[in-house]
C-alpha positions, 0 to 999 in steps of 0.5 A, a space after each residue: 500500499 505505501 508504494 501506491 502513494 510514493 509517486 514512483 520517484 515523481 515530484 509532486 510538481 511533475 506529478 501534477 503537471 502530468 496530470 493536468 496534460 493528460 487530463 486536457 489530452 483526454 478531454 476530461 472536462 469536455 466529456 464531463 460537460 457533455 455527460 452533465 449537459 445530456 442528463 440535465 437536458 433529459 431531467 425536464 421531459 423525464 419528470 414531466 412524462 413520470 408525472 403524466 404517467 402517474 396521472 393515468 393510474 388514478 389509484 396508486 399513481 396518485 400516492 406515488 405522485 404525492 411521495 415524489 413531490 414530497 420528495 421534491 419539496 425535501 431536495 429542491 429549493 422552495 421555488 422550484 419545488 412549488 413550480 413543479 408542484 403547480 405544473 403537476 397540478 395543472 397536468 392532472 387538471 387538463 392534460 391528456 395522454 396524447 402527441 406531447 407525451 409521445 414528444 416528451 418520451 422522445 425527447 427524454 430518450 434522445 437525451 439519455 441516449 446521448 448522455 449514455 454515449 458521452 459516459 461510454 465515450 469517456 
């Protein structure tokens, strides 16, 4: 275990310099940005699609929806969780499964596939 931390004869300065050069050469930061972008892009349509699908299952779906919204209130800032709760209420009152749900599923799937591609390529 001691050999793991010995740096194999490299000075700290050389070790940091080599790590920075290799990180830049391997495009670590670009890969991280692509991964974050695509998964962040997939979150909104996926959450809206999930809330829409939970609307369809009135019995168990309402309990799951309430648990999901309670989790959002604990995790997210108050303004964001209020916006999600408002959107969920609007979905419950007038949303119907149709072309919008198809496009939400397609958009979430596309972004998730690209995020997974970025993870594999990285």
